[in-house]
CHARMM internal coordinates of N, CA and C (Angstrom, degrees):
IC EDIT
DIST 1 N 1 CA 1.4439
DIST 1 CA 1 C 1.5296
ANGL 1 N 1 CA 1 C 110.26
DIST 1 C 2 N 1.3230
ANGL 1 CA 1 C 2 N 116.86
DIHE 1 N 1 CA 1 C 2 N -42.83
DIST 2 N 2 CA 1.4642
ANGL 1 C 2 N 2 CA 119.40
DIHE 1 CA 1 C 2 N 2 CA -177.80
DIST 2 CA 2 C 1.5198
ANGL 2 N 2 CA 2 C 110.94
DIHE 1 C 2 N 2 CA 2 C -64.15
DIST 2 C 3 N 1.3163
ANGL 2 CA 2 C 3 N 117.74
DIHE 2 N 2 CA 2 C 3 N -42.15
DIST 3 N 3 CA 1.4646
ANGL 2 C 3 N 3 CA 120.82
DIHE 2 CA 2 C 3 N 3 CA 179.47
DIST 3 CA 3 C 1.5224
ANGL 3 N 3 CA 3 C 111.91
DIHE 2 C 3 N 3 CA 3 C -62.15
DIST 3 C 4 N 1.3159
ANGL 3 CA 3 C 4 N 117.64
DIHE 3 N 3 CA 3 C 4 N -34.67
DIST 4 N 4 CA 1.4589
ANGL 3 C 4 N 4 CA 120.76
DIHE 3 CA 3 C 4 N 4 CA -177.12
DIST 4 CA 4 C 1.5210
ANGL 4 N 4 CA 4 C 112.93
DIHE 3 C 4 N 4 CA 4 C -82.15
DIST 4 C 5 N 1.3453
ANGL 4 CA 4 C 5 N 118.13
DIHE 4 N 4 CA 4 C 5 N -23.96
DIST 5 N 5 CA 1.4622
ANGL 4 C 5 N 5 CA 120.20
DIHE 4 CA 4 C 5 N 5 CA -175.96
DIST 5 CA 5 C 1.5200
ANGL 5 N 5 CA 5 C 113.83
DIHE 4 C 5 N 5 CA 5 C -107.84
DIST 5 C 6 N 1.3103
ANGL 5 CA 5 C 6 N 118.73
DIHE 5 N 5 CA 5 C 6 N -15.98
DIST 6 N 6 CA 1.4628
ANGL 5 C 6 N 6 CA 121.01
DIHE 5 CA 5 C 6 N 6 CA 178.95
DIST 6 CA 6 C 1.5192
ANGL 6 N 6 CA 6 C 109.36
DIHE 5 C 6 N 6 CA 6 C -78.35
DIST 6 C 7 N 1.3216
ANGL 6 CA 6 C 7 N 116.72
DIHE 6 N 6 CA 6 C 7 N 127.23
DIST 7 N 7 CA 1.4562
ANGL 6 C 7 N 7 CA 121.84
DIHE 6 CA 6 C 7 N 7 CA 179.50
DIST 7 CA 7 C 1.5272
ANGL 7 N 7 CA 7 C 109.32
DIHE 6 C 7 N 7 CA 7 C -126.23
DIST 7 C 8 N 1.3236
ANGL 7 CA 7 C 8 N 117.08
DIHE 7 N 7 CA 7 C 8 N 171.29
DIST 8 N 8 CA 1.4631
ANGL 7 C 8 N 8 CA 119.62
DIHE 7 CA 7 C 8 N 8 CA 176.99
DIST 8 CA 8 C 1.5220
ANGL 8 N 8 CA 8 C 110.30
DIHE 7 C 8 N 8 CA 8 C -67.98
DIST 8 C 9 N 1.3092
ANGL 8 CA 8 C 9 N 116.94
DIHE 8 N 8 CA 8 C 9 N -29.93
DIST 9 N 9 CA 1.4631
ANGL 8 C 9 N 9 CA 121.46
DIHE 8 CA 8 C 9 N 9 CA 179.37
DIST 9 CA 9 C 1.5308
ANGL 9 N 9 CA 9 C 111.49
DIHE 8 C 9 N 9 CA 9 C -75.47
DIST 9 C 10 N 1.3183
ANGL 9 CA 9 C 10 N 116.67
DIHE 9 N 9 CA 9 C 10 N -38.18
DIST 10 N 10 CA 1.4710
ANGL 9 C 10 N 10 CA 121.70
DIHE 9 CA 9 C 10 N 10 CA -178.16
DIST 10 CA 10 C 1.5281
ANGL 10 N 10 CA 10 C 109.74
DIHE 9 C 10 N 10 CA 10 C -137.03
DIST 10 C 11 N 1.3418
ANGL 10 CA 10 C 11 N 116.32
DIHE 10 N 10 CA 10 C 11 N 77.81
DIST 11 N 11 CA 1.4712
ANGL 10 C 11 N 11 CA 119.01
DIHE 10 CA 10 C 11 N 11 CA -177.23
DIST 11 CA 11 C 1.5231
ANGL 11 N 11 CA 11 C 112.90
DIHE 10 C 11 N 11 CA 11 C -76.56
DIST 11 C 12 N 1.3092
ANGL 11 CA 11 C 12 N 115.48
DIHE 11 N 11 CA 11 C 12 N 154.76
DIST 12 N 12 CA 1.4582
ANGL 11 C 12 N 12 CA 122.56
DIHE 11 CA 11 C 12 N 12 CA 174.57
DIST 12 CA 12 C 1.5274
ANGL 12 N 12 CA 12 C 108.05
DIHE 11 C 12 N 12 CA 12 C -96.11
DIST 12 C 13 N 1.3087
ANGL 12 CA 12 C 13 N 116.18
DIHE 12 N 12 CA 12 C 13 N 147.37
DIST 13 N 13 CA 1.4608
ANGL 12 C 13 N 13 CA 121.82
DIHE 12 CA 12 C 13 N 13 CA 174.49
DIST 13 CA 13 C 1.5231
ANGL 13 N 13 CA 13 C 108.19
DIHE 12 C 13 N 13 CA 13 C -128.37
DIST 13 C 14 N 1.3111
ANGL 13 CA 13 C 14 N 116.22
DIHE 13 N 13 CA 13 C 14 N 138.63
DIST 14 N 14 CA 1.4618
ANGL 13 C 14 N 14 CA 121.43
DIHE 13 CA 13 C 14 N 14 CA 176.77
DIST 14 CA 14 C 1.5145
ANGL 14 N 14 CA 14 C 107.53
DIHE 13 C 14 N 14 CA 14 C -101.34
DIST 14 C 15 N 1.3280
ANGL 14 CA 14 C 15 N 115.88
DIHE 14 N 14 CA 14 C 15 N 120.71
DIST 15 N 15 CA 1.4590
ANGL 14 C 15 N 15 CA 121.11
DIHE 14 CA 14 C 15 N 15 CA 179.86
DIST 15 CA 15 C 1.5200
ANGL 15 N 15 CA 15 C 108.77
DIHE 14 C 15 N 15 CA 15 C -98.95
DIST 15 C 16 N 1.3213
ANGL 15 CA 15 C 16 N 115.46
DIHE 15 N 15 CA 15 C 16 N 113.36
DIST 16 N 16 CA 1.4509
ANGL 15 C 16 N 16 CA 120.46
DIHE 15 CA 15 C 16 N 16 CA 179.12
DIST 16 CA 16 C 1.5228
ANGL 16 N 16 CA 16 C 108.31
DIHE 15 C 16 N 16 CA 16 C -89.19
DIST 16 C 17 N 1.3182
ANGL 16 CA 16 C 17 N 115.96
DIHE 16 N 16 CA 16 C 17 N 112.44
DIST 17 N 17 CA 1.4498
ANGL 16 C 17 N 17 CA 117.95
DIHE 16 CA 16 C 17 N 17 CA -178.66
DIST 17 CA 17 C 1.5234
ANGL 17 N 17 CA 17 C 110.97
DIHE 16 C 17 N 17 CA 17 C -171.00
DIST 17 C 18 N 1.3029
ANGL 17 CA 17 C 18 N 113.94
DIHE 17 N 17 CA 17 C 18 N 149.18
DIST 18 N 18 CA 1.4567
ANGL 17 C 18 N 18 CA 121.32
DIHE 17 CA 17 C 18 N 18 CA 172.60
DIST 18 CA 18 C 1.5302
ANGL 18 N 18 CA 18 C 108.07
DIHE 17 C 18 N 18 CA 18 C -109.59
DIST 18 C 19 N 1.3295
ANGL 18 CA 18 C 19 N 115.20
DIHE 18 N 18 CA 18 C 19 N -20.61
DIST 19 N 19 CA 1.4557
ANGL 18 C 19 N 19 CA 122.83
DIHE 18 CA 18 C 19 N 19 CA -177.56
DIST 19 CA 19 C 1.5293
ANGL 19 N 19 CA 19 C 109.73
DIHE 18 C 19 N 19 CA 19 C -94.46
DIST 19 C 20 N 1.3382
ANGL 19 CA 19 C 20 N 117.80
DIHE 19 N 19 CA 19 C 20 N 122.68
DIST 20 N 20 CA 1.4604
ANGL 19 C 20 N 20 CA 121.98
DIHE 19 CA 19 C 20 N 20 CA -177.88
DIST 20 CA 20 C 1.5256
ANGL 20 N 20 CA 20 C 112.18
DIHE 19 C 20 N 20 CA 20 C -60.31
DIST 20 C 21 N 1.3221
ANGL 20 CA 20 C 21 N 115.92
DIHE 20 N 20 CA 20 C 21 N -43.22
DIST 21 N 21 CA 1.4702
ANGL 20 C 21 N 21 CA 120.15
DIHE 20 CA 20 C 21 N 21 CA -177.79
DIST 21 CA 21 C 1.5311
ANGL 21 N 21 CA 21 C 110.14
DIHE 20 C 21 N 21 CA 21 C -61.26
DIST 21 C 22 N 1.3191
ANGL 21 CA 21 C 22 N 117.36
DIHE 21 N 21 CA 21 C 22 N -45.54
DIST 22 N 22 CA 1.4563
ANGL 21 C 22 N 22 CA 121.34
DIHE 21 CA 21 C 22 N 22 CA 178.74
DIST 22 CA 22 C 1.5298
ANGL 22 N 22 CA 22 C 110.36
DIHE 21 C 22 N 22 CA 22 C -60.84
DIST 22 C 23 N 1.3092
ANGL 22 CA 22 C 23 N 117.70
DIHE 22 N 22 CA 22 C 23 N -44.43
DIST 23 N 23 CA 1.4655
ANGL 22 C 23 N 23 CA 121.68
DIHE 22 CA 22 C 23 N 23 CA -178.31
DIST 23 CA 23 C 1.5275
ANGL 23 N 23 CA 23 C 110.70
DIHE 22 C 23 N 23 CA 23 C -63.05
DIST 23 C 24 N 1.3140
ANGL 23 CA 23 C 24 N 117.51
DIHE 23 N 23 CA 23 C 24 N -40.09
DIST 24 N 24 CA 1.4691
ANGL 23 C 24 N 24 CA 120.37
DIHE 23 CA 23 C 24 N 24 CA 179.64
DIST 24 CA 24 C 1.5205
ANGL 24 N 24 CA 24 C 111.24
DIHE 23 C 24 N 24 CA 24 C -68.05
DIST 24 C 25 N 1.3299
ANGL 24 CA 24 C 25 N 116.79
DIHE 24 N 24 CA 24 C 25 N -40.94
DIST 25 N 25 CA 1.4595
ANGL 24 C 25 N 25 CA 120.29
DIHE 24 CA 24 C 25 N 25 CA 177.97
DIST 25 CA 25 C 1.5192
ANGL 25 N 25 CA 25 C 110.03
DIHE 24 C 25 N 25 CA 25 C -64.03
DIST 25 C 26 N 1.3114
ANGL 25 CA 25 C 26 N 116.92
DIHE 25 N 25 CA 25 C 26 N -43.15
DIST 26 N 26 CA 1.4656
ANGL 25 C 26 N 26 CA 121.59
DIHE 25 CA 25 C 26 N 26 CA 178.75
DIST 26 CA 26 C 1.5347
ANGL 26 N 26 CA 26 C 110.69
DIHE 25 C 26 N 26 CA 26 C -61.39
DIST 26 C 27 N 1.3251
ANGL 26 CA 26 C 27 N 117.35
DIHE 26 N 26 CA 26 C 27 N -42.82
DIST 27 N 27 CA 1.4675
ANGL 26 C 27 N 27 CA 121.48
DIHE 26 CA 26 C 27 N 27 CA 179.01
DIST 27 CA 27 C 1.5262
ANGL 27 N 27 CA 27 C 110.53
DIHE 26 C 27 N 27 CA 27 C -63.78
DIST 27 C 28 N 1.3191
ANGL 27 CA 27 C 28 N 117.05
DIHE 27 N 27 CA 27 C 28 N -41.51
DIST 28 N 28 CA 1.4611
ANGL 27 C 28 N 28 CA 120.40
DIHE 27 CA 27 C 28 N 28 CA 178.58
DIST 28 CA 28 C 1.5282
ANGL 28 N 28 CA 28 C 111.23
DIHE 27 C 28 N 28 CA 28 C -66.12
DIST 28 C 29 N 1.3161
ANGL 28 CA 28 C 29 N 117.62
DIHE 28 N 28 CA 28 C 29 N -36.38
DIST 29 N 29 CA 1.4647
ANGL 28 C 29 N 29 CA 120.63
DIHE 28 CA 28 C 29 N 29 CA 176.84
DIST 29 CA 29 C 1.5284
ANGL 29 N 29 CA 29 C 110.68
DIHE 28 C 29 N 29 CA 29 C -63.23
DIST 29 C 30 N 1.3079
ANGL 29 CA 29 C 30 N 117.24
DIHE 29 N 29 CA 29 C 30 N -39.52
DIST 30 N 30 CA 1.4693
ANGL 29 C 30 N 30 CA 121.16
DIHE 29 CA 29 C 30 N 30 CA 178.51
DIST 30 CA 30 C 1.5246
ANGL 30 N 30 CA 30 C 110.00
DIHE 29 C 30 N 30 CA 30 C -63.86
DIST 30 C 31 N 1.3238
ANGL 30 CA 30 C 31 N 116.79
DIHE 30 N 30 CA 30 C 31 N -43.07
DIST 31 N 31 CA 1.4656
ANGL 30 C 31 N 31 CA 121.12
DIHE 30 CA 30 C 31 N 31 CA 179.98
DIST 31 CA 31 C 1.5268
ANGL 31 N 31 CA 31 C 110.41
DIHE 30 C 31 N 31 CA 31 C -65.06
DIST 31 C 32 N 1.3219
ANGL 31 CA 31 C 32 N 116.69
DIHE 31 N 31 CA 31 C 32 N -45.93
DIST 32 N 32 CA 1.4649
ANGL 31 C 32 N 32 CA 120.88
DIHE 31 CA 31 C 32 N 32 CA 179.88
DIST 32 CA 32 C 1.5305
ANGL 32 N 32 CA 32 C 110.55
DIHE 31 C 32 N 32 CA 32 C -61.45
DIST 32 C 33 N 1.3125
ANGL 32 CA 32 C 33 N 117.54
DIHE 32 N 32 CA 32 C 33 N -43.34
DIST 33 N 33 CA 1.4746
ANGL 32 C 33 N 33 CA 120.41
DIHE 32 CA 32 C 33 N 33 CA 178.23
DIST 33 CA 33 C 1.5180
ANGL 33 N 33 CA 33 C 111.58
DIHE 32 C 33 N 33 CA 33 C -62.07
DIST 33 C 34 N 1.3181
ANGL 33 CA 33 C 34 N 117.39
DIHE 33 N 33 CA 33 C 34 N -40.85
DIST 34 N 34 CA 1.4562
ANGL 33 C 34 N 34 CA 121.08
DIHE 33 CA 33 C 34 N 34 CA 179.37
DIST 34 CA 34 C 1.5250
ANGL 34 N 34 CA 34 C 110.97
DIHE 33 C 34 N 34 CA 34 C -65.98
DIST 34 C 35 N 1.3196
ANGL 34 CA 34 C 35 N 117.02
DIHE 34 N 34 CA 34 C 35 N -39.65
DIST 35 N 35 CA 1.4633
ANGL 34 C 35 N 35 CA 120.66
DIHE 34 CA 34 C 35 N 35 CA 178.20
DIST 35 CA 35 C 1.5285
ANGL 35 N 35 CA 35 C 111.33
DIHE 34 C 35 N 35 CA 35 C -66.79
DIST 35 C 36 N 1.3178
ANGL 35 CA 35 C 36 N 117.05
DIHE 35 N 35 CA 35 C 36 N -42.85
DIST 36 N 36 CA 1.4578
ANGL 35 C 36 N 36 CA 120.57
DIHE 35 CA 35 C 36 N 36 CA 177.76
DIST 36 CA 36 C 1.5197
ANGL 36 N 36 CA 36 C 110.95
DIHE 35 C 36 N 36 CA 36 C -62.43
DIST 36 C 37 N 1.3059
ANGL 36 CA 36 C 37 N 116.71
DIHE 36 N 36 CA 36 C 37 N -40.72
DIST 37 N 37 CA 1.4630
ANGL 36 C 37 N 37 CA 121.12
DIHE 36 CA 36 C 37 N 37 CA 179.73
DIST 37 CA 37 C 1.5347
ANGL 37 N 37 CA 37 C 110.81
DIHE 36 C 37 N 37 CA 37 C -64.35
DIST 37 C 38 N 1.3276
ANGL 37 CA 37 C 38 N 117.11
DIHE 37 N 37 CA 37 C 38 N -40.82
DIST 38 N 38 CA 1.4640
ANGL 37 C 38 N 38 CA 119.59
DIHE 37 CA 37 C 38 N 38 CA -177.57
DIST 38 CA 38 C 1.5287
ANGL 38 N 38 CA 38 C 112.06
DIHE 37 C 38 N 38 CA 38 C -75.07
DIST 38 C 39 N 1.3301
ANGL 38 CA 38 C 39 N 117.92
DIHE 38 N 38 CA 38 C 39 N -22.92
DIST 39 N 39 CA 1.4612
ANGL 38 C 39 N 39 CA 120.48
DIHE 38 CA 38 C 39 N 39 CA 179.66
DIST 39 CA 39 C 1.5231
ANGL 39 N 39 CA 39 C 113.05
DIHE 38 C 39 N 39 CA 39 C -84.57
DIST 39 C 40 N 1.3080
ANGL 39 CA 39 C 40 N 118.07
DIHE 39 N 39 CA 39 C 40 N -15.86
DIST 40 N 40 CA 1.4621
ANGL 39 C 40 N 40 CA 121.01
DIHE 39 CA 39 C 40 N 40 CA 179.95
DIST 40 CA 40 C 1.4998
ANGL 40 N 40 CA 40 C 112.51
DIHE 39 C 40 N 40 CA 40 C -79.62
END
COOR INIT
IC SEED 1 N 1 CA 1 C
IC BUILD
């Protein structure tokens, strides 16, 4: 499913985590990186 729905415009990311706090921080890092990339 991920291979068929992940695109360059809207990619999927798999967050490996058992800890909620770690998963949220990781998700925020992905968002921040994407925003920085689009602003450059």
